[in-house]
C-alpha positions as CSV (number, residue, x, y, z in Angstrom):
1,X,78.3,-26.9,89.7
2,X,78.3,-29.0,86.6
3,X,79.7,-27.5,83.4
4,X,78.0,-29.0,80.4
5,X,79.1,-29.0,76.8
6,X,75.7,-29.8,75.3
7,X,72.7,-27.8,76.4
8,X,70.5,-30.9,76.5
9,X,72.6,-32.1,79.5
10,X,71.1,-29.1,81.5
11,X,67.6,-28.7,80.0
12,X,65.8,-32.1,79.9
13,X,63.0,-33.9,81.7
14,X,65.3,-34.9,84.5
15,X,66.2,-31.4,85.5
16,X,62.9,-29.8,84.6
17,X,60.4,-32.4,85.9
18,X,56.6,-32.4,85.5
19,X,55.1,-29.8,87.9
20,X,58.1,-27.6,87.8
21,X,57.7,-23.8,88.1
22,X,60.3,-21.9,86.1
23,X,61.4,-18.3,86.4
24,X,63.4,-17.2,83.4
25,X,65.6,-14.1,83.0
26,X,64.5,-11.7,80.4
27,X,65.4,-8.5,78.5
28,X,69.1,-8.7,77.2
29,X,69.8,-11.5,79.7
30,X,67.3,-13.9,78.1
31,X,69.1,-17.2,78.0
32,X,68.6,-18.0,74.3
33,X,70.2,-21.4,74.1
34,X,68.5,-22.7,77.2
35,X,65.1,-21.6,75.8
36,X,65.8,-23.0,72.4
37,X,66.3,-26.4,74.0
38,X,63.2,-26.0,76.2
39,X,61.3,-25.3,72.9
40,X,62.7,-28.3,71.2
41,X,62.3,-30.9,73.9
42,X,58.6,-31.7,73.9
43,X,59.1,-34.4,76.5
44,X,59.5,-31.6,79.0
45,X,55.8,-31.1,79.9
46,X,53.4,-30.1,82.6
47,X,55.5,-27.1,83.5
48,X,54.9,-23.4,83.8
49,X,57.3,-20.5,83.2
50,X,57.2,-16.9,84.4
51,X,59.1,-14.2,82.4
52,X,59.5,-10.5,82.0
53,X,60.1,-9.1,78.5
54,X,61.8,-12.0,76.8
55,X,64.0,-10.8,73.9
56,X,65.9,-12.8,71.3
57,X,66.1,-13.8,67.7
58,X,63.5,-15.6,65.6
59,X,64.8,-19.0,66.8
60,X,62.8,-18.5,70.0
61,X,59.5,-18.3,68.1
62,X,59.2,-22.1,68.5
63,X,58.8,-21.6,72.3
64,X,55.5,-19.8,71.8
65,X,53.7,-21.9,69.2
66,X,50.3,-23.3,70.1
67,X,51.8,-26.8,70.1
68,X,54.5,-26.0,72.6
69,X,52.1,-24.0,74.8
70,X,50.2,-27.3,75.4
71,X,52.9,-28.7,77.7
72,X,54.5,-25.4,78.8
73,X,52.2,-22.8,80.3
74,X,53.7,-19.4,79.8
75,X,52.9,-16.8,82.5
76,X,54.0,-13.5,81.1
77,X,54.5,-10.6,83.4
78,X,55.5,-8.2,80.6
79,X,54.9,-8.9,76.9
80,X,57.5,-8.7,74.1
81,X,57.4,-9.3,70.4
82,X,58.1,-13.0,71.2
83,X,55.2,-13.5,73.6
84,X,52.6,-11.0,72.4
85,X,50.8,-13.3,69.9
86,X,50.7,-16.3,72.3
87,X,49.2,-14.1,75.0
88,X,46.6,-12.5,72.8
89,X,45.7,-15.8,71.2
90,X,45.0,-17.3,74.6
91,X,47.9,-19.8,74.4
92,X,49.8,-18.0,77.2
93,X,48.6,-16.2,80.3
94,X,49.2,-12.6,81.2
95,X,49.9,-11.5,84.8
96,X,49.6,-7.7,85.5
97,X,52.2,-7.0,88.2
98,X,54.1,-3.9,89.3
99,X,57.8,-4.5,88.8
100,X,58.5,-3.5,92.4
101,X,56.4,-6.4,93.6
102,X,57.8,-9.2,91.5
103,X,60.4,-10.4,94.0
104,X,57.8,-10.5,96.8
105,X,55.5,-12.6,94.7
106,X,58.3,-14.9,93.6
107,X,58.9,-15.7,97.3
108,X,55.3,-15.9,98.5
109,X,53.2,-17.0,95.4
110,X,55.3,-18.1,92.4
111,X,57.8,-20.2,94.4
112,X,59.9,-21.3,91.4
113,X,61.6,-24.6,91.5
114,X,63.8,-23.9,88.4
115,X,65.7,-20.7,87.5
116,X,66.9,-20.3,84.0
117,X,69.4,-17.4,84.1
118,X,72.2,-15.7,82.3
119,X,75.5,-15.0,84.1
120,X,78.9,-13.4,83.7
121,X,81.9,-14.2,85.8
122,X,83.3,-15.5,88.0
123,X,85.2,-12.6,89.7
124,X,88.2,-13.3,91.9
125,X,86.0,-14.3,94.7
126,X,84.2,-16.9,92.7
127,X,81.0,-14.9,92.4
128,X,78.8,-14.5,89.3
129,X,76.6,-11.7,88.3
130,X,73.2,-11.9,86.5
131,X,74.5,-9.8,83.7
132,X,72.1,-7.2,82.2
133,X,69.0,-8.2,84.1
134,X,68.3,-8.5,87.9
135,X,64.7,-7.5,88.4
136,X,63.2,-10.6,90.1
137,X,65.9,-13.1,88.9
138,X,68.0,-12.8,92.1
139,X,65.0,-13.7,94.3
140,X,64.1,-16.6,91.9
141,X,67.6,-18.1,92.3
142,X,67.4,-17.7,96.1
143,X,63.9,-19.3,96.4
144,X,64.8,-22.2,94.0
145,X,67.9,-23.0,96.0
146,X,66.1,-22.8,99.3
147,X,63.4,-25.3,98.1
148,X,66.0,-27.8,96.7
149,X,65.3,-26.7,93.1
150,X,67.7,-26.3,90.3
151,X,69.5,-23.3,88.8
152,X,70.6,-23.6,85.2
153,X,72.9,-20.8,83.9
154,X,74.0,-19.8,80.5
155,X,77.3,-17.9,80.4
156,X,77.5,-15.9,77.2
157,X,81.0,-14.6,76.4
158,X,79.5,-11.3,75.5
159,X,77.6,-10.7,78.7
160,X,79.0,-7.8,80.7
161,X,80.0,-8.2,84.3
162,X,77.6,-5.5,85.8
163,X,78.6,-4.6,89.3
164,X,76.1,-4.9,92.1
165,X,74.4,-8.1,93.3
166,X,76.2,-11.4,92.9
167,X,75.5,-15.1,93.5
168,X,78.1,-17.6,94.6
169,X,79.2,-20.4,92.4
170,X,77.5,-22.9,94.7
171,X,74.1,-21.5,93.7
172,X,74.6,-22.7,90.1
173,X,73.8,-26.4,89.4
174,X,74.5,-26.4,85.6
175,X,76.6,-24.0,83.6
176,X,76.5,-23.9,79.8
177,X,79.0,-21.7,77.9
178,X,78.0,-20.0,74.7
179,X,78.8,-17.0,72.5
180,X,76.2,-15.0,70.5
181,X,75.2,-11.3,70.1
182,X,73.0,-9.9,72.9
183,X,69.6,-8.4,72.1
184,X,70.2,-4.7,71.2
185,X,68.2,-1.6,71.6
186,X,68.6,0.5,68.4
187,X,68.9,4.2,68.6
188,X,65.6,5.8,67.9
189,X,66.4,9.1,66.1
190,X,63.9,11.7,67.4
191,X,61.5,13.1,64.8
192,X,60.2,16.7,65.1
193,X,57.4,15.8,67.5
194,X,59.8,14.0,69.8
195,X,62.3,16.8,69.7
196,X,59.7,19.3,70.8
197,X,58.7,17.0,73.7
198,X,62.4,16.7,74.7
199,X,62.8,20.5,74.6
200,X,59.7,21.0,76.8
201,X,60.8,18.5,79.4
202,X,64.4,19.8,79.5
203,X,63.3,23.4,79.8
204,X,60.6,23.0,82.4
205,X,61.6,20.0,84.6
206,X,65.3,19.2,84.5
207,X,67.2,21.1,87.3
208,X,70.9,21.8,87.1
209,X,72.9,20.7,90.1
210,X,76.0,22.8,89.8
211,X,75.0,25.2,92.6
212,X,73.9,24.6,96.2
213,X,70.6,22.9,95.1
214,X,70.5,19.3,93.9
215,X,70.2,18.5,90.3
216,X,67.5,16.2,89.0
217,X,67.6,12.4,89.3
218,X,66.4,10.7,86.2
219,X,64.4,7.7,85.2
220,X,63.4,6.9,81.7
221,X,63.6,4.1,79.2
222,X,64.1,3.8,75.5
223,X,62.6,5.3,72.4
224,X,62.5,8.6,70.6
225,X,61.4,10.7,73.6
226,X,64.2,9.6,75.9
227,X,66.7,10.3,73.1
228,X,65.2,13.7,72.5
229,X,65.3,14.5,76.3
230,X,68.9,13.5,76.4
231,X,69.7,15.7,73.4
232,X,68.0,18.7,75.0
233,X,69.7,18.1,78.3
234,X,73.1,18.1,76.5
235,X,72.2,21.3,74.6
236,X,71.2,23.1,77.9
237,X,74.5,22.2,79.5
238,X,73.1,21.2,82.9
239,X,75.4,19.3,85.2
240,X,75.4,17.0,88.2
241,X,72.3,15.0,87.5
242,X,71.7,11.6,89.0
243,X,70.2,8.3,87.7
244,X,67.9,5.9,89.6
245,X,66.0,3.9,87.0
246,X,64.5,0.4,86.3
247,X,65.9,0.5,82.8
248,X,69.3,1.9,81.9
249,X,69.7,2.3,78.1
250,X,71.9,4.0,75.6
251,X,70.6,7.5,76.1
252,X,71.7,7.3,79.8
253,X,75.2,6.0,78.8
254,X,75.6,9.2,76.8
255,X,74.8,11.3,79.8
256,X,77.3,9.5,81.9
257,X,80.0,9.6,79.2
258,X,79.5,13.4,78.7
259,X,79.9,14.0,82.5
260,X,76.4,15.3,82.9
261,X,75.5,12.5,85.4
262,X,77.7,12.5,88.4
263,X,75.2,11.4,91.1
264,X,76.7,14.1,93.3
265,X,73.5,14.7,95.2
266,X,72.4,11.1,95.8
267,X,72.4,9.9,99.4
268,X,74.9,7.2,100.3
269,X,75.9,6.2,96.8
270,X,77.5,8.1,94.0
271,X,76.7,5.8,91.1
272,X,73.7,5.1,88.9
273,X,71.4,2.3,89.9
274,X,69.3,0.2,87.6
275,X,67.6,-3.2,87.5
276,X,67.7,-3.8,83.7
277,X,70.3,-2.7,81.1
278,X,70.0,-2.5,77.4
279,X,72.6,-1.1,74.9
280,X,72.5,-0.3,71.2
281,X,75.6,-2.4,70.4
282,X,78.3,-4.6,71.9
283,X,80.4,-1.5,72.7
284,X,77.6,-0.3,75.0
285,X,77.5,-3.7,76.8
286,X,81.3,-3.7,77.1
287,X,81.1,-0.2,78.6
288,X,78.9,-1.6,81.4
289,X,81.4,-4.4,82.3
290,X,83.2,-3.7,85.6
291,X,82.1,-0.1,85.4
292,X,81.8,1.5,88.8
293,X,79.6,4.3,87.4
294,X,76.7,1.9,87.4
295,X,75.4,-0.9,89.6
296,X,72.5,-3.4,89.4
297,X,69.8,-3.9,92.0
298,X,66.7,-6.0,92.1
299,X,63.4,-4.4,91.2
300,X,62.1,-4.3,94.8
301,X,64.9,-1.8,95.4
302,X,65.0,0.2,92.1
303,X,61.3,0.4,91.9
304,X,60.5,0.8,95.6
305,X,58.4,3.9,96.0
306,X,60.3,4.5,99.3
307,X,63.7,4.3,97.5
308,X,62.5,6.5,94.7
309,X,61.2,9.1,97.1
310,X,64.6,9.3,98.7
311,X,66.2,10.6,95.4
312,X,66.6,14.3,95.1
313,X,64.3,16.0,92.6
314,X,63.3,12.7,91.0
315,X,62.1,13.2,87.4
316,X,60.4,10.2,86.0
317,X,59.7,10.2,82.2
318,X,57.4,7.5,80.9
319,X,55.2,7.1,77.8
320,X,51.7,5.8,77.3
321,X,49.3,4.5,74.6
322,X,46.6,7.0,75.5
323,X,45.2,9.6,77.9
324,X,41.5,10.6,78.4
325,X,40.0,13.9,79.5
326,X,39.9,12.9,83.1
327,X,43.6,12.2,83.1
328,X,43.5,8.4,83.0
329,X,46.7,7.0,81.5
330,X,47.0,3.5,79.9
331,X,50.3,2.1,78.7
332,X,50.1,-1.7,78.5
333,X,47.0,-2.4,76.3
334,X,45.4,-1.4,73.1
335,X,42.1,-2.4,74.4
336,X,40.9,-4.3,77.5
337,X,41.6,-7.7,76.0
338,X,44.7,-7.0,73.8
339,X,47.9,-6.8,75.9
340,X,50.7,-5.0,74.2
341,X,53.3,-4.8,76.9
342,X,52.7,-4.8,80.7
343,X,52.2,-2.8,83.8
344,X,55.9,-2.8,84.4
345,X,57.3,-0.1,86.7
346,X,55.5,3.0,85.5
347,X,53.1,3.2,88.5
348,X,56.1,2.6,90.9
349,X,57.9,5.6,89.6
350,X,54.8,7.8,89.3
351,X,54.0,7.2,93.0
352,X,57.6,7.4,94.2
353,X,58.5,10.6,92.4
354,X,55.6,12.5,94.0
355,X,57.2,11.9,97.5
356,X,60.6,13.0,96.3
357,X,61.5,16.6,97.3
358,X,60.6,18.7,94.3
359,X,60.1,15.5,92.3
360,X,57.8,15.2,89.3
361,X,56.2,12.3,87.4
362,X,55.9,12.9,83.7
363,X,53.9,11.0,81.0
364,X,55.3,12.1,77.6
365,X,53.9,11.0,74.3
366,X,53.2,12.2,70.8
367,X,49.6,13.4,70.4
368,X,48.9,11.2,67.4
369,X,49.8,7.7,66.2
370,X,51.6,7.1,62.9
371,X,48.2,6.4,61.4
372,X,47.0,9.8,62.4
373,X,44.8,8.7,65.3
374,X,44.6,10.9,68.4
375,X,46.1,9.4,71.5
376,X,44.1,11.9,73.5
377,X,40.4,10.9,73.7
378,X,37.2,11.7,75.5
379,X,37.1,8.5,77.5
380,X,39.5,5.6,78.0
381,X,38.5,2.3,76.5
382,X,36.1,0.3,78.6
383,X,37.8,-2.1,80.9
384,X,41.3,-0.9,80.1
385,X,44.1,-1.2,82.7
386,X,45.2,2.2,83.8
387,X,48.8,2.8,85.0
388,X,47.9,6.3,86.3
389,X,44.7,7.7,87.4
390,X,43.6,11.4,87.8
391,X,44.5,11.4,91.5
392,X,48.1,10.5,90.6
393,X,48.6,14.2,89.4
394,X,51.1,13.3,86.7
395,X,52.4,16.0,84.4
396,X,51.4,15.4,80.8
397,X,53.6,16.4,77.9
398,X,53.0,16.2,74.1
399,X,54.7,18.2,71.3
400,X,52.1,20.9,71.8
401,X,53.0,21.7,75.4
402,X,52.9,20.6,79.1
403,X,50.0,20.3,81.5
404,X,50.6,20.4,85.3
405,X,47.3,19.2,86.7
406,X,48.1,19.8,90.3
407,X,45.5,22.1,91.9
408,X,43.1,21.9,89.0
409,X,39.5,20.8,89.0
410,X,38.2,18.0,86.8
411,X,37.0,20.5,84.2
412,X,40.1,22.7,84.3
413,X,42.2,19.6,83.8
414,X,40.1,18.5,80.9
415,X,40.6,21.8,79.1
416,X,44.4,21.5,79.6
417,X,44.4,17.9,78.3
418,X,42.5,19.0,75.3
419,X,45.2,21.5,74.5
420,X,47.7,18.7,74.4
421,X,46.0,17.2,71.4
422,X,46.5,18.1,67.7
423,X,44.5,21.3,66.8
424,X,41.7,19.5,64.9
425,X,41.2,17.1,67.8
426,X,41.6,19.8,70.4
427,X,38.6,21.7,69.1
428,X,36.5,18.6,69.1
429,X,37.4,17.8,72.7
430,X,36.8,21.4,73.8
431,X,33.3,21.2,72.3
432,X,32.7,17.9,74.2
433,X,33.8,19.7,77.4
434,X,31.5,22.6,76.7
435,X,28.5,20.4,76.0
436,X,28.9,18.1,79.0
437,X,27.8,19.4,82.5
438,X,30.0,16.8,84.2
439,X,33.0,19.1,83.6
440,X,31.3,21.9,85.6
441,X,31.6,24.5,82.8
442,X,35.2,25.5,82.9
443,X,36.1,28.7,81.0
444,X,37.2,27.8,77.5
445,X,37.9,31.3,76.0
446,X,40.4,32.6,78.5
447,X,43.7,33.9,77.2
448,X,45.7,31.4,79.3
449,X,44.7,27.8,80.2
450,X,45.4,26.9,83.9
451,X,48.4,24.6,84.3
452,X,49.1,24.5,80.5
453,X,52.4,25.7,79.1
454,X,52.5,25.8,75.3
455,X,55.6,24.7,73.4
456,X,56.7,28.2,72.5
457,X,56.3,29.4,76.0
458,X,58.4,26.5,77.3
459,X,61.2,27.3,74.9
460,X,61.7,30.7,76.7
461,X,63.1,28.7,79.6
462,X,65.8,27.0,77.5
């Protein structure tokens, strides 16, 4: 390993040669200083770079200008605020991939020759960790080394040493030391709609593990709804939950700190497992460092449907951009040609949860956008990428209630989905259902809607 004092000694046309295929760490482990140098050195050309949710400050915008994209082909697996414009302008390429499959494709298709990574360490054995992001990074390092490629690491003094997978010092060719604030995930204070969603989920689907039956194992991400679910769980006073998730964020830290998550019922391990970590401040990152309550794993482990299915009472809580009356769910695009985020791990957890004993997959979202547009519509946009289809049988939750579609016909499901919408939109959708013979004339005037639990009824379970 060569320790460098100037980042240009590690990132230059000699280390990143024409024809190189780069895999770059993302999320809070985005190696900012390495990427700033890659943006500035226009003599590094004829290379491509794969990434998943790159995060960082405005200094990284230069990496995604039209000029820089001429010599550097970005291949984005999951969009962020940094990459979104380049992807939708056509300067960068978007690759829809399940998070669970990224390590496999790294080995068999992507075959990176350069890995740009963030690390912390070494420990007393001389091993380094990949900090807050493992997902496909560990496989990229392994493949690059096997092919005689180069691994360039940035060691940020503020990066936590997250226990789990490690790499030996011999895997790192260049190491650059730096010190700057990690990307943070601000706390999203739940509004009234999010609070209602959290109350519904906690009342109907979160199982206490204090007795002889397992408690729920949780997966969710960041945003108002996860914060609201966490608040509602704490108010209910349930205990002995587990965590098996792709993204471990501040709301989950709260559950561990409050003693709600003990992982008592998980097989083989009694700690929380995640592939990606985000915190709201440096204290949150410091809490992760050398903390045996959590461990990191690659995404072909955390997002494997087989691993997810092994978790007791797996409850996956994800969001979406829209849902149609058939039950199609889309989460990565605003329309067929405008990519907002990416496929990510939503489908992995939806499928895995349904094979978990008493597991449920939940799509939770507010019924309306901030602009007052309904997220529940008659039909999904033409050509949109769906992350769940009607046959996935996911439970749908808005502030108006919950719909469990299992055992329902297409028409019965449509009636329940319409009841998840805001009242004015609900009536419009129910009229569409009534007028369209494709829904096989479900009863619209019954006192109860099959599979649908309204908000007030759910509260009775709290």
